[in-house]
PyMOL commands that place a pseudoatom at each C-alpha (Angstrom):
pseudoatom trace, name=CA, resn=MET, resi=1, chain=A, elem=C, hetatm=0, pos=[-4.001, 41.978, -84.060]
pseudoatom trace, name=CA, resn=SER, resi=2, chain=A, elem=C, hetatm=0, pos=[-6.637, 42.901, -81.552]
pseudoatom trace, name=CA, resn=VAL, resi=3, chain=A, elem=C, hetatm=0, pos=[-6.553, 46.122, -79.581]
pseudoatom trace, name=CA, resn=ARG, resi=4, chain=A, elem=C, hetatm=0, pos=[-6.657, 43.886, -76.512]
pseudoatom trace, name=CA, resn=HIS, resi=5, chain=A, elem=C, hetatm=0, pos=[-3.315, 42.260, -77.280]
pseudoatom trace, name=CA, resn=GLY, resi=6, chain=A, elem=C, hetatm=0, pos=[-1.819, 45.560, -78.372]
pseudoatom trace, name=CA, resn=LEU, resi=7, chain=A, elem=C, hetatm=0, pos=[-2.588, 47.116, -74.994]
pseudoatom trace, name=CA, resn=LEU, resi=8, chain=A, elem=C, hetatm=0, pos=[-1.230, 44.061, -73.185]
pseudoatom trace, name=CA, resn=ALA, resi=9, chain=A, elem=C, hetatm=0, pos=[2.026, 44.380, -75.136]
pseudoatom trace, name=CA, resn=LEU, resi=10, chain=A, elem=C, hetatm=0, pos=[2.362, 48.049, -74.206]
pseudoatom trace, name=CA, resn=LEU, resi=11, chain=A, elem=C, hetatm=0, pos=[1.533, 47.440, -70.547]
pseudoatom trace, name=CA, resn=ALA, resi=12, chain=A, elem=C, hetatm=0, pos=[4.165, 44.692, -70.385]
pseudoatom trace, name=CA, resn=GLU, resi=13, chain=A, elem=C, hetatm=0, pos=[6.797, 47.411, -70.787]
pseudoatom trace, name=CA, resn=ARG, resi=14, chain=A, elem=C, hetatm=0, pos=[5.576, 49.797, -68.091]
pseudoatom trace, name=CA, resn=PRO, resi=15, chain=A, elem=C, hetatm=0, pos=[2.391, 50.897, -66.297]
pseudoatom trace, name=CA, resn=ALA, resi=16, chain=A, elem=C, hetatm=0, pos=[0.445, 53.467, -68.300]
pseudoatom trace, name=CA, resn=GLY, resi=17, chain=A, elem=C, hetatm=0, pos=[-2.771, 55.435, -68.395]
pseudoatom trace, name=CA, resn=ALA, resi=18, chain=A, elem=C, hetatm=0, pos=[-5.407, 55.193, -71.110]
pseudoatom trace, name=CA, resn=TYR, resi=19, chain=A, elem=C, hetatm=0, pos=[-4.264, 58.312, -72.946]
pseudoatom trace, name=CA, resn=GLN, resi=20, chain=A, elem=C, hetatm=0, pos=[-0.626, 57.165, -72.931]
pseudoatom trace, name=CA, resn=LEU, resi=21, chain=A, elem=C, hetatm=0, pos=[-1.681, 53.759, -74.248]
pseudoatom trace, name=CA, resn=ARG, resi=22, chain=A, elem=C, hetatm=0, pos=[-3.662, 55.322, -77.067]
pseudoatom trace, name=CA, resn=GLN, resi=23, chain=A, elem=C, hetatm=0, pos=[-0.773, 57.585, -78.100]
pseudoatom trace, name=CA, resn=GLU, resi=24, chain=A, elem=C, hetatm=0, pos=[1.813, 54.820, -77.978]
pseudoatom trace, name=CA, resn=PHE, resi=25, chain=A, elem=C, hetatm=0, pos=[-0.409, 52.339, -79.853]
pseudoatom trace, name=CA, resn=GLU, resi=26, chain=A, elem=C, hetatm=0, pos=[-0.949, 54.843, -82.682]
pseudoatom trace, name=CA, resn=ARG, resi=27, chain=A, elem=C, hetatm=0, pos=[2.720, 55.822, -82.774]
pseudoatom trace, name=CA, resn=ARG, resi=28, chain=A, elem=C, hetatm=0, pos=[3.901, 52.243, -83.076]
pseudoatom trace, name=CA, resn=THR, resi=29, chain=A, elem=C, hetatm=0, pos=[1.368, 51.334, -85.740]
pseudoatom trace, name=CA, resn=GLY, resi=30, chain=A, elem=C, hetatm=0, pos=[2.207, 54.413, -87.802]
pseudoatom trace, name=CA, resn=GLY, resi=31, chain=A, elem=C, hetatm=0, pos=[-1.241, 55.920, -87.251]
pseudoatom trace, name=CA, resn=THR, resi=32, chain=A, elem=C, hetatm=0, pos=[-2.738, 53.205, -89.464]
pseudoatom trace, name=CA, resn=TRP, resi=33, chain=A, elem=C, hetatm=0, pos=[-5.037, 51.959, -86.710]
pseudoatom trace, name=CA, resn=PRO, resi=34, chain=A, elem=C, hetatm=0, pos=[-6.413, 55.012, -84.902]
pseudoatom trace, name=CA, resn=LEU, resi=35, chain=A, elem=C, hetatm=0, pos=[-8.093, 54.400, -81.555]
pseudoatom trace, name=CA, resn=ASN, resi=36, chain=A, elem=C, hetatm=0, pos=[-10.585, 56.553, -79.731]
pseudoatom trace, name=CA, resn=MET, resi=37, chain=A, elem=C, hetatm=0, pos=[-10.483, 56.965, -75.976]
pseudoatom trace, name=CA, resn=GLY, resi=38, chain=A, elem=C, hetatm=0, pos=[-13.777, 55.096, -75.556]
pseudoatom trace, name=CA, resn=GLN, resi=39, chain=A, elem=C, hetatm=0, pos=[-12.293, 52.055, -77.277]
pseudoatom trace, name=CA, resn=VAL, resi=40, chain=A, elem=C, hetatm=0, pos=[-9.197, 52.141, -75.065]
pseudoatom trace, name=CA, resn=SER, resi=41, chain=A, elem=C, hetatm=0, pos=[-11.265, 52.567, -71.867]
pseudoatom trace, name=CA, resn=THR, resi=42, chain=A, elem=C, hetatm=0, pos=[-13.681, 49.782, -72.792]
pseudoatom trace, name=CA, resn=THR, resi=43, chain=A, elem=C, hetatm=0, pos=[-10.810, 47.420, -73.616]
pseudoatom trace, name=CA, resn=LEU, resi=44, chain=A, elem=C, hetatm=0, pos=[-9.065, 48.240, -70.333]
pseudoatom trace, name=CA, resn=ASP, resi=45, chain=A, elem=C, hetatm=0, pos=[-12.303, 47.568, -68.419]
pseudoatom trace, name=CA, resn=ARG, resi=46, chain=A, elem=C, hetatm=0, pos=[-12.550, 44.146, -70.060]
pseudoatom trace, name=CA, resn=LEU, resi=47, chain=A, elem=C, hetatm=0, pos=[-8.905, 43.365, -69.359]
pseudoatom trace, name=CA, resn=VAL, resi=48, chain=A, elem=C, hetatm=0, pos=[-9.440, 44.233, -65.673]
pseudoatom trace, name=CA, resn=ARG, resi=49, chain=A, elem=C, hetatm=0, pos=[-12.618, 42.127, -65.620]
pseudoatom trace, name=CA, resn=ASP, resi=50, chain=A, elem=C, hetatm=0, pos=[-10.718, 39.176, -67.133]
pseudoatom trace, name=CA, resn=GLY, resi=51, chain=A, elem=C, hetatm=0, pos=[-7.916, 39.512, -64.567]
pseudoatom trace, name=CA, resn=LEU, resi=52, chain=A, elem=C, hetatm=0, pos=[-5.249, 40.362, -67.159]
pseudoatom trace, name=CA, resn=VAL, resi=53, chain=A, elem=C, hetatm=0, pos=[-4.673, 43.960, -66.048]
pseudoatom trace, name=CA, resn=GLU, resi=54, chain=A, elem=C, hetatm=0, pos=[-4.777, 45.554, -62.620]
pseudoatom trace, name=CA, resn=PRO, resi=55, chain=A, elem=C, hetatm=0, pos=[-4.568, 49.117, -61.325]
pseudoatom trace, name=CA, resn=ALA, resi=56, chain=A, elem=C, hetatm=0, pos=[-0.982, 50.141, -60.671]
pseudoatom trace, name=CA, resn=TYR, resi=57, chain=A, elem=C, hetatm=0, pos=[-0.971, 53.523, -59.008]
pseudoatom trace, name=CA, resn=ALA, resi=58, chain=A, elem=C, hetatm=0, pos=[-2.439, 56.941, -59.542]
pseudoatom trace, name=CA, resn=ASP, resi=59, chain=A, elem=C, hetatm=0, pos=[-0.347, 59.793, -60.868]
pseudoatom trace, name=CA, resn=GLY, resi=60, chain=A, elem=C, hetatm=0, pos=[-2.382, 62.652, -59.453]
pseudoatom trace, name=CA, resn=ASP, resi=61, chain=A, elem=C, hetatm=0, pos=[-5.892, 61.971, -60.744]
pseudoatom trace, name=CA, resn=VAL, resi=62, chain=A, elem=C, hetatm=0, pos=[-4.745, 59.839, -63.698]
pseudoatom trace, name=CA, resn=PRO, resi=63, chain=A, elem=C, hetatm=0, pos=[-5.278, 56.103, -63.158]
pseudoatom trace, name=CA, resn=ARG, resi=64, chain=A, elem=C, hetatm=0, pos=[-2.658, 53.700, -64.501]
pseudoatom trace, name=CA, resn=TRP, resi=65, chain=A, elem=C, hetatm=0, pos=[-2.693, 49.987, -65.202]
pseudoatom trace, name=CA, resn=THR, resi=66, chain=A, elem=C, hetatm=0, pos=[-0.155, 47.206, -65.295]
pseudoatom trace, name=CA, resn=LEU, resi=67, chain=A, elem=C, hetatm=0, pos=[-0.185, 43.555, -66.361]
pseudoatom trace, name=CA, resn=SER, resi=68, chain=A, elem=C, hetatm=0, pos=[-1.179, 40.890, -63.876]
pseudoatom trace, name=CA, resn=PRO, resi=69, chain=A, elem=C, hetatm=0, pos=[0.614, 37.515, -63.893]
pseudoatom trace, name=CA, resn=ALA, resi=70, chain=A, elem=C, hetatm=0, pos=[-2.281, 36.133, -65.990]
pseudoatom trace, name=CA, resn=GLY, resi=71, chain=A, elem=C, hetatm=0, pos=[-1.805, 39.052, -68.391]
pseudoatom trace, name=CA, resn=HIS, resi=72, chain=A, elem=C, hetatm=0, pos=[1.872, 38.156, -68.819]
pseudoatom trace, name=CA, resn=ASP, resi=73, chain=A, elem=C, hetatm=0, pos=[0.883, 34.534, -69.553]
pseudoatom trace, name=CA, resn=THR, resi=74, chain=A, elem=C, hetatm=0, pos=[-1.731, 35.613, -72.100]
pseudoatom trace, name=CA, resn=LEU, resi=75, chain=A, elem=C, hetatm=0, pos=[0.739, 37.915, -73.818]
pseudoatom trace, name=CA, resn=ARG, resi=76, chain=A, elem=C, hetatm=0, pos=[3.433, 35.222, -73.904]
pseudoatom trace, name=CA, resn=ASP, resi=77, chain=A, elem=C, hetatm=0, pos=[0.944, 32.819, -75.545]
pseudoatom trace, name=CA, resn=TRP, resi=78, chain=A, elem=C, hetatm=0, pos=[-0.015, 35.481, -78.100]
pseudoatom trace, name=CA, resn=TRP, resi=79, chain=A, elem=C, hetatm=0, pos=[3.606, 36.126, -79.050]
pseudoatom trace, name=CA, resn=ALA, resi=80, chain=A, elem=C, hetatm=0, pos=[4.150, 32.378, -79.510]
pseudoatom trace, name=CA, resn=ALA, resi=81, chain=A, elem=C, hetatm=0, pos=[1.037, 31.696, -81.621]
pseudoatom trace, name=CA, resn=PRO, resi=82, chain=A, elem=C, hetatm=0, pos=[0.769, 32.329, -85.372]
pseudoatom trace, name=CA, resn=VAL, resi=83, chain=A, elem=C, hetatm=0, pos=[-1.908, 34.690, -86.663]
pseudoatom trace, name=CA, resn=ALA, resi=84, chain=A, elem=C, hetatm=0, pos=[-4.759, 32.510, -87.930]
pseudoatom trace, name=CA, resn=ARG, resi=85, chain=A, elem=C, hetatm=0, pos=[-5.585, 32.910, -91.619]
pseudoatom trace, name=CA, resn=THR, resi=86, chain=A, elem=C, hetatm=0, pos=[-8.317, 30.274, -91.784]
pseudoatom trace, name=CA, resn=ALA, resi=87, chain=A, elem=C, hetatm=0, pos=[-11.368, 32.526, -91.647]
pseudoatom trace, name=CA, resn=PRO, resi=88, chain=A, elem=C, hetatm=0, pos=[-12.086, 34.302, -94.936]
pseudoatom trace, name=CA, resn=ALA, resi=89, chain=A, elem=C, hetatm=0, pos=[-11.456, 38.019, -94.736]
pseudoatom trace, name=CA, resn=ARG, resi=90, chain=A, elem=C, hetatm=0, pos=[-14.423, 40.290, -95.288]
pseudoatom trace, name=CA, resn=ASP, resi=91, chain=A, elem=C, hetatm=0, pos=[-12.732, 42.311, -97.980]
pseudoatom trace, name=CA, resn=GLU, resi=92, chain=A, elem=C, hetatm=0, pos=[-15.179, 44.857, -99.375]
pseudoatom trace, name=CA, resn=LEU, resi=93, chain=A, elem=C, hetatm=0, pos=[-13.417, 45.024, -102.745]
pseudoatom trace, name=CA, resn=ALA, resi=94, chain=A, elem=C, hetatm=0, pos=[-13.493, 41.239, -103.240]
pseudoatom trace, name=CA, resn=ILE, resi=95, chain=A, elem=C, hetatm=0, pos=[-17.189, 41.149, -102.343]
pseudoatom trace, name=CA, resn=LYS, resi=96, chain=A, elem=C, hetatm=0, pos=[-17.935, 44.143, -104.602]
pseudoatom trace, name=CA, resn=LEU, resi=97, chain=A, elem=C, hetatm=0, pos=[-16.219, 42.493, -107.576]
pseudoatom trace, name=CA, resn=ALA, resi=98, chain=A, elem=C, hetatm=0, pos=[-17.843, 39.118, -106.909]
pseudoatom trace, name=CA, resn=LEU, resi=99, chain=A, elem=C, hetatm=0, pos=[-21.233, 40.809, -107.022]
pseudoatom trace, name=CA, resn=ALA, resi=100, chain=A, elem=C, hetatm=0, pos=[-20.288, 42.941, -110.041]
pseudoatom trace, name=CA, resn=VAL, resi=101, chain=A, elem=C, hetatm=0, pos=[-19.316, 39.981, -112.260]
pseudoatom trace, name=CA, resn=SER, resi=102, chain=A, elem=C, hetatm=0, pos=[-22.598, 38.277, -111.494]
pseudoatom trace, name=CA, resn=THR, resi=103, chain=A, elem=C, hetatm=0, pos=[-24.870, 41.326, -111.885]
pseudoatom trace, name=CA, resn=PRO, resi=104, chain=A, elem=C, hetatm=0, pos=[-26.104, 42.210, -115.370]
pseudoatom trace, name=CA, resn=GLY, resi=105, chain=A, elem=C, hetatm=0, pos=[-25.363, 45.734, -116.546]
pseudoatom trace, name=CA, resn=VAL, resi=106, chain=A, elem=C, hetatm=0, pos=[-22.318, 46.407, -114.341]
pseudoatom trace, name=CA, resn=ASP, resi=107, chain=A, elem=C, hetatm=0, pos=[-19.218, 47.579, -116.236]
pseudoatom trace, name=CA, resn=VAL, resi=108, chain=A, elem=C, hetatm=0, pos=[-16.696, 45.421, -114.407]
pseudoatom trace, name=CA, resn=ARG, resi=109, chain=A, elem=C, hetatm=0, pos=[-13.744, 46.615, -116.480]
pseudoatom trace, name=CA, resn=ARG, resi=110, chain=A, elem=C, hetatm=0, pos=[-14.523, 50.218, -115.579]
pseudoatom trace, name=CA, resn=LEU, resi=111, chain=A, elem=C, hetatm=0, pos=[-14.906, 49.261, -111.915]
pseudoatom trace, name=CA, resn=VAL, resi=112, chain=A, elem=C, hetatm=0, pos=[-11.469, 47.591, -111.985]
pseudoatom trace, name=CA, resn=GLN, resi=113, chain=A, elem=C, hetatm=0, pos=[-9.862, 50.599, -113.688]
pseudoatom trace, name=CA, resn=VAL, resi=114, chain=A, elem=C, hetatm=0, pos=[-11.310, 53.047, -111.143]
pseudoatom trace, name=CA, resn=GLN, resi=115, chain=A, elem=C, hetatm=0, pos=[-10.163, 50.846, -108.258]
pseudoatom trace, name=CA, resn=ARG, resi=116, chain=A, elem=C, hetatm=0, pos=[-6.672, 50.417, -109.732]
pseudoatom trace, name=CA, resn=THR, resi=117, chain=A, elem=C, hetatm=0, pos=[-6.330, 54.213, -109.996]
pseudoatom trace, name=CA, resn=GLU, resi=118, chain=A, elem=C, hetatm=0, pos=[-7.371, 54.617, -106.346]
pseudoatom trace, name=CA, resn=THR, resi=119, chain=A, elem=C, hetatm=0, pos=[-5.035, 51.854, -105.148]
pseudoatom trace, name=CA, resn=MET, resi=120, chain=A, elem=C, hetatm=0, pos=[-2.129, 53.390, -107.099]
pseudoatom trace, name=CA, resn=ARG, resi=121, chain=A, elem=C, hetatm=0, pos=[-2.895, 56.781, -105.517]
pseudoatom trace, name=CA, resn=ALA, resi=122, chain=A, elem=C, hetatm=0, pos=[-2.911, 55.218, -102.044]
pseudoatom trace, name=CA, resn=MET, resi=123, chain=A, elem=C, hetatm=0, pos=[0.320, 53.346, -102.754]
pseudoatom trace, name=CA, resn=GLN, resi=124, chain=A, elem=C, hetatm=0, pos=[2.066, 56.515, -103.903]
pseudoatom trace, name=CA, resn=ALA, resi=125, chain=A, elem=C, hetatm=0, pos=[0.911, 58.278, -100.724]
pseudoatom trace, name=CA, resn=LEU, resi=126, chain=A, elem=C, hetatm=0, pos=[2.343, 55.395, -98.680]
pseudoatom trace, name=CA, resn=HIS, resi=127, chain=A, elem=C, hetatm=0, pos=[5.659, 55.625, -100.530]
pseudoatom trace, name=CA, resn=ARG, resi=128, chain=A, elem=C, hetatm=0, pos=[5.809, 59.348, -99.744]
pseudoatom trace, name=CA, resn=LEU, resi=129, chain=A, elem=C, hetatm=0, pos=[4.965, 58.597, -96.104]
pseudoatom trace, name=CA, resn=ARG, resi=130, chain=A, elem=C, hetatm=0, pos=[7.702, 55.972, -95.961]
pseudoatom trace, name=CA, resn=VAL, resi=131, chain=A, elem=C, hetatm=0, pos=[10.294, 58.340, -97.443]
pseudoatom trace, name=CA, resn=ALA, resi=132, chain=A, elem=C, hetatm=0, pos=[9.260, 61.168, -95.101]
pseudoatom trace, name=CA, resn=GLY, resi=133, chain=A, elem=C, hetatm=0, pos=[9.324, 58.814, -92.103]
pseudoatom trace, name=CA, resn=ALA, resi=134, chain=A, elem=C, hetatm=0, pos=[12.752, 57.490, -93.004]
pseudoatom trace, name=CA, resn=ALA, resi=135, chain=A, elem=C, hetatm=0, pos=[14.093, 61.020, -93.179]
pseudoatom trace, name=CA, resn=GLY, resi=136, chain=A, elem=C, hetatm=0, pos=[12.504, 62.025, -89.866]
pseudoatom trace, name=CA, resn=ALA, resi=137, chain=A, elem=C, hetatm=0, pos=[14.386, 62.011, -86.613]
pseudoatom trace, name=CA, resn=ASP, resi=138, chain=A, elem=C, hetatm=0, pos=[11.868, 59.751, -84.911]
pseudoatom trace, name=CA, resn=ALA, resi=139, chain=A, elem=C, hetatm=0, pos=[11.806, 57.058, -87.595]
pseudoatom trace, name=CA, resn=ASP, resi=140, chain=A, elem=C, hetatm=0, pos=[11.676, 53.626, -86.029]
pseudoatom trace, name=CA, resn=LEU, resi=141, chain=A, elem=C, hetatm=0, pos=[11.500, 50.033, -87.141]
pseudoatom trace, name=CA, resn=ALA, resi=142, chain=A, elem=C, hetatm=0, pos=[7.969, 49.364, -85.819]
pseudoatom trace, name=CA, resn=TRP, resi=143, chain=A, elem=C, hetatm=0, pos=[6.465, 52.252, -87.766]
pseudoatom trace, name=CA, resn=SER, resi=144, chain=A, elem=C, hetatm=0, pos=[8.320, 51.446, -90.983]
pseudoatom trace, name=CA, resn=LEU, resi=145, chain=A, elem=C, hetatm=0, pos=[7.280, 47.775, -90.864]
pseudoatom trace, name=CA, resn=VAL, resi=146, chain=A, elem=C, hetatm=0, pos=[3.604, 48.757, -90.635]
pseudoatom trace, name=CA, resn=VAL, resi=147, chain=A, elem=C, hetatm=0, pos=[3.962, 51.131, -93.584]
pseudoatom trace, name=CA, resn=ASP, resi=148, chain=A, elem=C, hetatm=0, pos=[5.847, 48.454, -95.561]
pseudoatom trace, name=CA, resn=ASN, resi=149, chain=A, elem=C, hetatm=0, pos=[2.981, 46.035, -94.926]
pseudoatom trace, name=CA, resn=LEU, resi=150, chain=A, elem=C, hetatm=0, pos=[0.489, 48.553, -96.328]
pseudoatom trace, name=CA, resn=VAL, resi=151, chain=A, elem=C, hetatm=0, pos=[2.656, 49.162, -99.410]
pseudoatom trace, name=CA, resn=PHE, resi=152, chain=A, elem=C, hetatm=0, pos=[2.995, 45.417, -100.070]
pseudoatom trace, name=CA, resn=ALA, resi=153, chain=A, elem=C, hetatm=0, pos=[-0.759, 44.960, -99.606]
pseudoatom trace, name=CA, resn=ALA, resi=154, chain=A, elem=C, hetatm=0, pos=[-1.436, 47.740, -102.146]
pseudoatom trace, name=CA, resn=GLU, resi=155, chain=A, elem=C, hetatm=0, pos=[1.003, 46.159, -104.612]
pseudoatom trace, name=CA, resn=ALA, resi=156, chain=A, elem=C, hetatm=0, pos=[-0.714, 42.790, -104.162]
pseudoatom trace, name=CA, resn=GLU, resi=157, chain=A, elem=C, hetatm=0, pos=[-4.109, 44.407, -104.707]
pseudoatom trace, name=CA, resn=ILE, resi=158, chain=A, elem=C, hetatm=0, pos=[-2.925, 45.920, -108.001]
pseudoatom trace, name=CA, resn=ARG, resi=159, chain=A, elem=C, hetatm=0, pos=[-1.655, 42.498, -109.150]
pseudoatom trace, name=CA, resn=TRP, resi=160, chain=A, elem=C, hetatm=0, pos=[-4.999, 40.968, -108.156]
pseudoatom trace, name=CA, resn=LEU, resi=161, chain=A, elem=C, hetatm=0, pos=[-6.905, 43.678, -110.067]
pseudoatom trace, name=CA, resn=ASP, resi=162, chain=A, elem=C, hetatm=0, pos=[-4.783, 42.892, -113.158]
pseudoatom trace, name=CA, resn=HIS, resi=163, chain=A, elem=C, hetatm=0, pos=[-5.727, 39.235, -112.692]
pseudoatom trace, name=CA, resn=VAL, resi=164, chain=A, elem=C, hetatm=0, pos=[-9.432, 40.113, -112.338]
pseudoatom trace, name=CA, resn=GLU, resi=165, chain=A, elem=C, hetatm=0, pos=[-9.323, 42.246, -115.480]
pseudoatom trace, name=CA, resn=ALA, resi=166, chain=A, elem=C, hetatm=0, pos=[-7.695, 39.423, -117.469]
pseudoatom trace, name=CA, resn=ARG, resi=167, chain=A, elem=C, hetatm=0, pos=[-10.213, 36.842, -116.192]
pseudoatom trace, name=CA, resn=VAL, resi=168, chain=A, elem=C, hetatm=0, pos=[-13.152, 39.104, -117.035]
pseudoatom trace, name=CA, resn=ALA, resi=169, chain=A, elem=C, hetatm=0, pos=[-11.731, 39.739, -120.544]
pseudoatom trace, name=CA, resn=ARG, resi=170, chain=A, elem=C, hetatm=0, pos=[-11.251, 35.986, -121.138]
pseudoatom trace, name=CA, resn=ALA, resi=171, chain=A, elem=C, hetatm=0, pos=[-14.771, 35.242, -119.932]
pseudoatom trace, name=CA, resn=ALA, resi=172, chain=A, elem=C, hetatm=0, pos=[-16.190, 37.911, -122.267]
pseudoatom trace, name=CA, resn=ALA, resi=173, chain=A, elem=C, hetatm=0, pos=[-14.153, 36.605, -125.218]
pseudoatom trace, name=CA, resn=THR, resi=174, chain=A, elem=C, hetatm=0, pos=[-15.345, 33.044, -124.576]
pseudoatom trace, name=CA, resn=ARG, resi=175, chain=A, elem=C, hetatm=0, pos=[-18.940, 34.213, -124.324]
pseudoatom trace, name=CA, resn=ASP, resi=176, chain=A, elem=C, hetatm=0, pos=[-18.632, 36.264, -127.548]
pseudoatom trace, name=CA, resn=ALA, resi=177, chain=A, elem=C, hetatm=0, pos=[-16.995, 33.374, -129.442]
pseudoatom trace, name=CA, resn=ARG, resi=178, chain=A, elem=C, hetatm=0, pos=[-19.863, 30.983, -128.863]
pseudoatom trace, name=CA, resn=PRO, resi=179, chain=A, elem=C, hetatm=0, pos=[-22.081, 30.532, -131.930]
pseudoatom trace, name=CA, resn=PRO, resi=180, chain=A, elem=C, hetatm=0, pos=[-25.466, 32.107, -131.461]
pseudoatom trace, name=CA, resn=ALA, resi=181, chain=A, elem=C, hetatm=0, pos=[-28.110, 29.676, -130.384]
pseudoatom trace, name=CA, resn=ARG, resi=182, chain=A, elem=C, hetatm=0, pos=[-30.412, 28.715, -133.278]
pseudoatom trace, name=CA, resn=ALA, resi=183, chain=A, elem=C, hetatm=0, pos=[-34.067, 29.360, -132.975]
pseudoatom trace, name=CA, resn=PRO, resi=184, chain=A, elem=C, hetatm=0, pos=[-35.967, 26.088, -132.876]
pseudoatom trace, name=CA, resn=ARG, resi=185, chain=A, elem=C, hetatm=0, pos=[-37.809, 25.150, -136.096]
pseudoatom trace, name=CA, resn=PRO, resi=186, chain=A, elem=C, hetatm=0, pos=[-41.525, 25.507, -135.903]
pseudoatom trace, name=CA, resn=ALA, resi=187, chain=A, elem=C, hetatm=0, pos=[-43.204, 22.168, -135.648]
pseudoatom trace, name=CA, resn=THR, resi=188, chain=A, elem=C, hetatm=0, pos=[-45.095, 21.165, -138.791]
pseudoatom trace, name=CA, resn=ALA, resi=189, chain=A, elem=C, hetatm=0, pos=[-48.678, 20.202, -138.404]
pseudoatom trace, name=CA, resn=PRO, resi=190, chain=A, elem=C, hetatm=0, pos=[-49.475, 16.642, -139.465]
pseudoatom trace, name=CA, resn=ALA, resi=191, chain=A, elem=C, hetatm=0, pos=[-51.028, 16.512, -142.923]
pseudoatom trace, name=CA, resn=ASP, resi=192, chain=A, elem=C, hetatm=0, pos=[-54.659, 15.536, -143.058]
pseudoatom trace, name=CA, resn=ASP, resi=193, chain=A, elem=C, hetatm=0, pos=[-55.901, 12.755, -145.384]
pseudoatom trace, name=CA, resn=GLU, resi=194, chain=A, elem=C, hetatm=0, pos=[-57.047, 15.083, -148.151]
pseudoatom trace, name=CA, resn=THR, resi=195, chain=A, elem=C, hetatm=0, pos=[-53.671, 16.920, -148.341]
pseudoatom trace, name=CA, resn=ALA, resi=196, chain=A, elem=C, hetatm=0, pos=[-51.848, 13.611, -148.303]
pseudoatom trace, name=CA, resn=ALA, resi=197, chain=A, elem=C, hetatm=0, pos=[-54.006, 12.293, -151.125]
pseudoatom trace, name=CA, resn=ARG, resi=198, chain=A, elem=C, hetatm=0, pos=[-53.130, 15.286, -153.366]
pseudoatom trace, name=CA, resn=ARG, resi=199, chain=A, elem=C, hetatm=0, pos=[-49.432, 14.479, -153.009]
for i in range(1, 199): cmd.bond("trace and resi %d" % i, "trace and resi %d" % (i + 1))
show_as sticks, trace
zoom trace
């Protein structure tokens, strides 16, 4: 999801100022996608430029924005469209492991173990967050779905790390099982006539 579409979704409910948008965006995404005010202001400027958002009214000195008709159309199209998964994700861990298995001297098994420990730690923190959020008075479905997504992603990463570790072990076993390459025999020099005659 882009910040752009997130702000459109919030503005579809009611006019809001930049600070309100930032707070509501972070609340609904469980704080997993923090925004800074510069990012919100820049995105709003672009939405106004593109005709998707327009000034609503000022509450004292605080400007507010609302969706234009074109903004409502854009948001409706976004809700109706699937999220594209065609472009490969730039996952730092996948790239790190791809480089590690092809770089001599890197202990890939150790790298996997360290990463698995970190992912387990993060997953446990997410479970605690989910339990605390469920017990809180302001627990809501939007927040819990975001946290659930992060937990499932961590679980999938641990399964993938198990898979990587098994593949690396199989590759090492295959490499170790190959017979060592024989050194080529030295070429014998052709015998000269005198040596041949003695035979």
